Structures are given as C-alpha cells and as structure tokens.
C-alpha positions as CSV (number, residue, x, y, z in Angstrom):
1,X,-4.5,3.4,-24.8
2,X,-3.7,0.3,-22.9
3,X,-0.1,0.3,-24.2
4,X,0.2,4.0,-23.3
5,X,-0.6,3.0,-19.7
6,X,1.5,-0.2,-19.6
7,X,4.7,1.4,-20.9
8,X,5.2,4.0,-18.2
9,X,4.2,1.4,-15.6
10,X,6.9,-0.9,-17.0
11,X,9.5,1.8,-17.0
12,X,8.7,2.8,-13.4
13,X,8.9,-0.8,-12.3
14,X,12.2,-1.3,-14.1
15,X,13.8,1.8,-12.4
16,X,12.5,0.7,-9.0
17,X,13.8,-2.9,-9.5
18,X,17.2,-1.7,-10.5
19,X,17.5,0.7,-7.4
20,X,16.2,-2.1,-5.1
21,X,18.5,-4.8,-6.4
22,X,21.6,-2.4,-6.4
23,X,20.9,-1.5,-2.8
24,X,20.4,-5.2,-1.8
25,X,23.6,-6.3,-3.6
26,X,25.6,-3.4,-2.1
27,X,24.4,-4.2,1.4
28,X,24.7,-7.9,0.8
29,X,21.1,-8.3,1.9
30,X,19.7,-11.7,2.8
31,X,15.9,-11.8,2.6
32,X,14.1,-12.7,5.7
33,X,12.2,-16.0,5.5
34,X,9.5,-14.7,7.8
35,X,9.0,-11.7,5.6
36,X,8.8,-13.9,2.5
37,X,6.0,-15.9,4.1
38,X,4.3,-12.7,5.2
39,X,4.6,-11.3,1.7
40,X,3.1,-14.4,0.1
41,X,0.1,-14.4,2.5
42,X,-0.7,-10.7,2.5
43,X,-0.3,-10.3,-1.3
44,X,-2.3,-13.4,-2.0
45,X,-5.3,-12.0,-0.1
46,X,-4.6,-8.5,-1.3
47,X,-5.2,-9.7,-4.9
48,X,-8.5,-11.3,-3.8
49,X,-9.6,-8.0,-2.2
50,X,-8.7,-8.3,1.5
51,X,-5.9,-5.7,1.4
52,X,-2.2,-6.0,2.4
53,X,-1.2,-2.8,4.3
54,X,-3.2,-3.3,7.5
55,X,-2.3,-7.0,8.0
56,X,1.4,-6.2,7.2
57,X,1.5,-3.3,9.7
58,X,-0.2,-5.4,12.3
59,X,2.3,-8.3,11.9
60,X,5.3,-5.9,11.9
61,X,4.1,-4.5,15.3
62,X,3.1,-7.8,16.8
63,X,6.5,-9.4,16.0
64,X,8.6,-6.2,16.3
65,X,10.2,-7.0,12.9
66,X,11.2,-3.4,12.2
67,X,11.4,-0.1,14.2
68,X,8.1,1.8,14.3
69,X,9.6,4.7,12.4
70,X,10.3,2.7,9.2
71,X,7.2,0.5,9.3
72,X,5.4,2.5,6.5
73,X,8.4,2.8,4.2
74,X,9.5,-0.8,4.6
75,X,5.9,-1.9,3.9
76,X,5.7,0.4,0.9
77,X,8.9,-0.9,-0.6
78,X,8.1,-4.5,0.2
79,X,4.6,-4.4,-1.5
80,X,6.0,-2.5,-4.5
81,X,6.6,-5.1,-7.2
82,X,3.6,-7.3,-6.1
83,X,1.4,-4.2,-6.4
84,X,2.8,-3.3,-9.8
85,X,2.1,-6.9,-11.0
86,X,-1.5,-6.5,-9.8
87,X,-1.7,-3.3,-11.8
88,X,-0.6,-5.0,-15.0
89,X,-3.1,-7.8,-14.4
90,X,-6.1,-5.5,-13.7
91,X,-5.2,-3.2,-16.6
92,X,-5.0,-6.0,-19.1
93,X,-8.2,-7.6,-17.9
94,X,-10.3,-4.4,-17.2
95,X,-8.3,-1.4,-18.3
96,X,-10.0,-0.9,-21.7
97,X,-13.4,-0.7,-20.0
98,X,-12.5,2.4,-17.9
99,X,-12.3,6.1,-18.8
100,X,-8.6,6.6,-19.5
101,X,-8.8,10.2,-18.2
102,X,-9.9,8.8,-14.8
103,X,-7.1,6.2,-14.7
104,X,-4.3,8.6,-15.8
105,X,-5.6,11.6,-13.7
106,X,-5.9,9.6,-10.5
107,X,-2.7,7.7,-11.1
108,X,-0.6,10.8,-11.7
109,X,-2.2,12.6,-8.7
110,X,-1.5,9.7,-6.4
111,X,2.1,9.4,-7.6
112,X,2.7,13.1,-7.1
113,X,1.3,12.9,-3.6
114,X,3.5,9.9,-2.9
115,X,6.6,11.7,-4.0
116,X,5.8,14.7,-1.8
117,X,5.0,12.5,1.2
118,X,8.2,10.4,1.0
119,X,10.5,13.1,2.5
120,X,7.7,14.1,5.0
121,X,7.6,10.7,6.6
122,X,11.4,10.6,6.8
123,X,11.5,13.8,8.8
124,X,8.4,13.1,11.0
125,X,8.8,12.4,14.7
126,X,8.6,8.8,15.8
127,X,5.5,9.3,18.0
128,X,3.7,11.1,15.2
129,X,4.3,8.2,12.8
130,X,3.1,5.8,15.5
131,X,-0.1,7.7,15.9
132,X,-0.8,7.9,12.2
133,X,-0.1,4.2,11.8
134,X,-2.4,3.4,14.7
135,X,-5.2,5.5,13.2
136,X,-4.7,3.8,9.8
137,X,-5.1,0.4,11.5
138,X,-8.3,1.5,13.2
139,X,-9.7,2.9,9.9
140,X,-8.8,-0.4,8.2
141,X,-10.6,-2.4,10.9
142,X,-13.7,-0.2,10.5
143,X,-13.7,-0.7,6.7
144,X,-13.2,-4.5,7.2
145,X,-16.2,-4.5,9.6
146,X,-18.3,-2.5,7.1
147,X,-17.5,-4.9,4.4
148,X,-18.4,-8.0,6.5
149,X,-21.7,-6.3,7.6
150,X,-22.5,-5.4,3.9
151,X,-22.4,-1.7,4.7
152,X,-20.0,-0.8,2.0
153,X,-21.5,1.2,-0.9
154,X,-22.7,-1.0,-3.7
155,X,-21.5,1.3,-6.4
156,X,-23.1,1.9,-9.8
157,X,-22.5,0.6,-13.3
158,X,-20.7,3.6,-14.9
159,X,-17.3,3.2,-16.5
160,X,-16.6,6.9,-16.3
161,X,-17.4,9.9,-14.1
162,X,-18.7,13.4,-14.8
163,X,-16.0,16.1,-15.1
164,X,-16.7,17.6,-11.7
165,X,-16.5,14.2,-9.9
166,X,-13.4,13.2,-11.9
167,X,-11.7,16.4,-10.6
168,X,-12.7,15.6,-7.1
169,X,-11.4,12.0,-7.4
170,X,-8.0,13.3,-8.8
171,X,-7.6,15.8,-5.9
172,X,-8.6,13.1,-3.4
173,X,-5.9,10.8,-4.8
174,X,-3.3,13.4,-4.4
175,X,-4.0,13.5,-0.6
176,X,-4.1,9.7,-0.5
177,X,-0.7,9.6,-2.1
178,X,0.8,11.6,0.7
179,X,-0.9,9.4,3.3
180,X,0.4,6.2,1.6
181,X,3.9,7.0,2.9
182,X,2.5,6.8,6.4
183,X,1.1,3.4,5.9
184,X,-2.5,4.4,5.1
185,X,-3.5,2.2,2.2
186,X,-5.5,3.9,-0.6
187,X,-7.4,0.9,-1.9
188,X,-10.3,0.9,0.6
189,X,-10.8,4.7,0.6
190,X,-10.6,4.9,-3.2
191,X,-13.1,2.0,-3.6
192,X,-15.6,3.6,-1.3
193,X,-15.2,7.1,-2.9
194,X,-15.4,5.8,-6.5
195,X,-18.4,3.5,-5.7
196,X,-20.3,6.4,-4.1
197,X,-19.6,8.4,-7.2
198,X,-21.4,5.8,-9.3
199,X,-18.4,3.9,-10.8
200,X,-18.7,0.1,-11.2
201,X,-16.7,-1.3,-8.3
202,X,-15.0,-3.8,-10.5
203,X,-13.7,-1.0,-12.7
204,X,-12.3,0.8,-9.7
205,X,-9.5,-1.8,-9.4
206,X,-7.5,-0.8,-12.5
207,X,-7.8,2.8,-11.4
208,X,-6.5,2.0,-7.9
209,X,-3.9,-0.5,-9.0
210,X,-2.4,1.8,-11.6
211,X,-2.1,4.7,-9.2
212,X,-0.8,2.5,-6.5
213,X,1.9,0.9,-8.7
214,X,3.2,4.3,-10.0
215,X,3.2,5.8,-6.5
216,X,4.9,2.9,-4.8
217,X,7.5,2.8,-7.6
218,X,8.2,6.5,-7.2
219,X,8.0,6.8,-3.4
220,X,9.6,3.4,-2.8
221,X,12.6,4.4,-4.9
222,X,13.1,7.6,-2.8
223,X,12.8,5.5,0.4
224,X,15.4,3.0,-0.8
225,X,17.8,5.7,-2.0
226,X,17.5,7.5,1.4
227,X,18.0,4.3,3.4
228,X,14.7,4.6,5.2
229,X,13.8,0.9,4.9
230,X,14.7,-2.5,6.3
231,X,15.9,-4.2,3.1
232,X,15.9,-7.7,4.6
233,X,12.2,-7.4,5.3
234,X,11.2,-5.5,2.2
235,X,13.1,-7.9,-0.1
236,X,11.5,-10.9,1.6
237,X,8.0,-9.5,1.0
238,X,8.8,-8.9,-2.6
239,X,10.0,-12.4,-3.2
240,X,7.0,-14.0,-1.4
241,X,4.5,-11.6,-2.9
242,X,5.1,-11.9,-6.6
243,X,4.2,-15.6,-7.0
244,X,1.3,-15.2,-4.6
245,X,-0.3,-12.6,-6.9
246,X,-0.1,-14.9,-9.8
247,X,-1.7,-17.8,-7.8
248,X,-4.5,-15.6,-6.5
249,X,-5.2,-13.9,-9.9
250,X,-5.1,-16.9,-12.2
251,X,-5.6,-20.0,-10.1
252,X,-7.7,-19.3,-7.0
253,X,-9.5,-16.1,-8.4
254,X,-12.0,-16.0,-5.6
255,X,-12.8,-17.5,-2.2
256,X,-15.0,-16.7,0.9
257,X,-13.1,-14.1,2.9
258,X,-15.6,-13.0,5.6
259,X,-14.2,-15.2,8.4
260,X,-10.6,-14.1,7.6
261,X,-11.6,-10.5,7.7
262,X,-13.0,-10.9,11.2
263,X,-9.7,-12.5,12.3
264,X,-7.8,-9.6,10.7
265,X,-10.0,-7.1,12.5
266,X,-9.0,-8.4,15.9
267,X,-5.3,-8.6,15.0
268,X,-5.3,-5.1,13.5
269,X,-7.1,-3.5,16.5
270,X,-4.6,-5.2,18.9
271,X,-1.7,-3.8,16.9
272,X,-3.3,-0.3,16.8
273,X,-3.6,-0.4,20.6
274,X,0.1,-1.3,20.9
275,X,1.0,1.5,18.5
276,X,-1.0,4.0,20.4
277,X,0.6,3.0,23.7
278,X,4.1,3.3,22.1
279,X,3.2,6.7,20.7
280,X,2.0,8.0,24.1
281,X,5.1,6.7,25.8
282,X,7.5,8.2,23.3
283,X,5.8,11.5,22.8
284,X,7.9,13.2,25.5
285,X,11.2,12.1,23.9
286,X,10.7,12.1,20.1
287,X,13.7,10.8,18.1
288,X,15.0,11.8,14.7
289,X,16.0,9.1,12.2
290,X,19.7,10.0,12.9
291,X,19.1,9.5,16.6
292,X,17.4,6.2,15.8
293,X,20.4,5.0,13.9
294,X,22.9,6.2,16.5
295,X,21.0,4.3,19.2
296,X,21.1,1.2,17.1
297,X,24.9,1.3,16.7
C-alpha cells in the first residue's frame, strides 16, 4: 500500500519538476537569494509544525516581493517540492499506520479541488484576492494563538474514521483544495478537523502531507504553465526549502516553538492589515491579470 501511495506521488513530483525547470531555463530565471533564505526558514519550521503559508504570505507583503495578485500562486509553486518531500517522509514514517482509504480519499479530493481552484484564482479580481489572503492571514493568526494557549483539540487515538466521518473529511478536503490556490493553507484546518473526529493527531500528518503534495504538484503545474507566478521567487523558495526539510526532519526533529509562534502572529496580523487596506483602496479599480502585465511593461 505504501508503494501504491509513493509511486503516484513520485510521478506527480517528476512532472511538476520538469515543467518548473523547463520554464526556468526558457526564461533564464535566476533564483532570488532572499527567497532562498525565506524558503529555508519557512520550510524548516513547517516540517516542525509551525506552517509555511502564513509566514511566507506575510513576508511577501511586508517586503513587496511579488504583486498581490500572484502571491498565492507564487507561494504554492515555491513550496511545492519541499511539501512533496515532507509527504514522502511522513508516509514512510507513519503512512502504514493510517487507514489507506482516508489518505487516498482526502488526497484525491484535495487535488481535484486544487485543479479546479487554479483557473479561478487566475481570473479573480485583484482586490478579491487581497481580501481572501488577508482573511487567510487572520485565520492563521487565530490558529497560532489557539495552539499557544493549548486550545487546539487534543485529538484521539484512532488510525481510521467511521465511514460517515471519512466522507465528511473527503468533501471538506475538496473545498480546502480550492482555497489552497488563494493562499489558505490546509494543514491547520485539516489537523483541527481530523483531531475533532478522533484521529490521532500524529497520523493526520501523512494524510495532510500526501494531499498537499498531490495538490501542489497539480495546481502548481497549471500556474507555471499559465505564467501566473514569479519564477525567481518560487525557484528560490524551492532551492532553500528542500535541504531545510531534511535538516528539520532528521537532525533537529523537535524544538520549542511557542515564542516563535507569538512573533509570527504579530507579523501575520500586520501583513493582514496591509492587505485589507490594499484591497479597500483597489476595490474601485479592479485589474485583470492582462492589465497587471500591461502596467508592468
């Protein structure tokens, strides 16, 4: 069963890597050093459980690294291969302990939602994307706060769920896959949902990581092919993120993260405020992607 999960994951990552490298070579892309450092830091702490999407979005906005419109897609592509690597690690370490129906069902549902959501974010108005990203940052800050205050659900000890809860989890992952394209990470919501359903929180990681890897590979490929991504930033995050995942998973393994979460909360909320202000200012004059490109020329 483990091989049956790892093979499609490997194929998806291979296709995505080929598409990303071909685009980078065609455009003669030089990875950003700042993005490389950002990828190393965010993926290191992501592997340890702090999450990568919210800190990345906050830094993008704080430093104005990429236009607001392509923040979600650039972030999705950048965290692609590091997330896929995490999926391999979690599956090898914990995959055999989890109900395969739950892993496959949630993974496929998340991927389908991600593929459907990819063209939606490309056609969305700039101010709408800004609002969604801002809301995602506020939600992330709230989840970080709950984690620090020990208000997150403790979870159960089960390695599988009843049929009715499995179906609910699968449908929920489809919706989360769509939202993933708008920069709303699925790790925290999935962990809360599966824990409340009684699943062992440790076993939620292979479920989340497998779905995330498949979704990012599929949706990320569409974003790269459509050109809705800053390749310099995305490639930098990939290069910095891959070794960071190895270091976190096999060398550091665990560390106290509470103080870091409080720091991230303040940064994320500040970025959310900036994004809300930008959305309100731009609501009266929404731009299409084509207009964005024309303005940049």
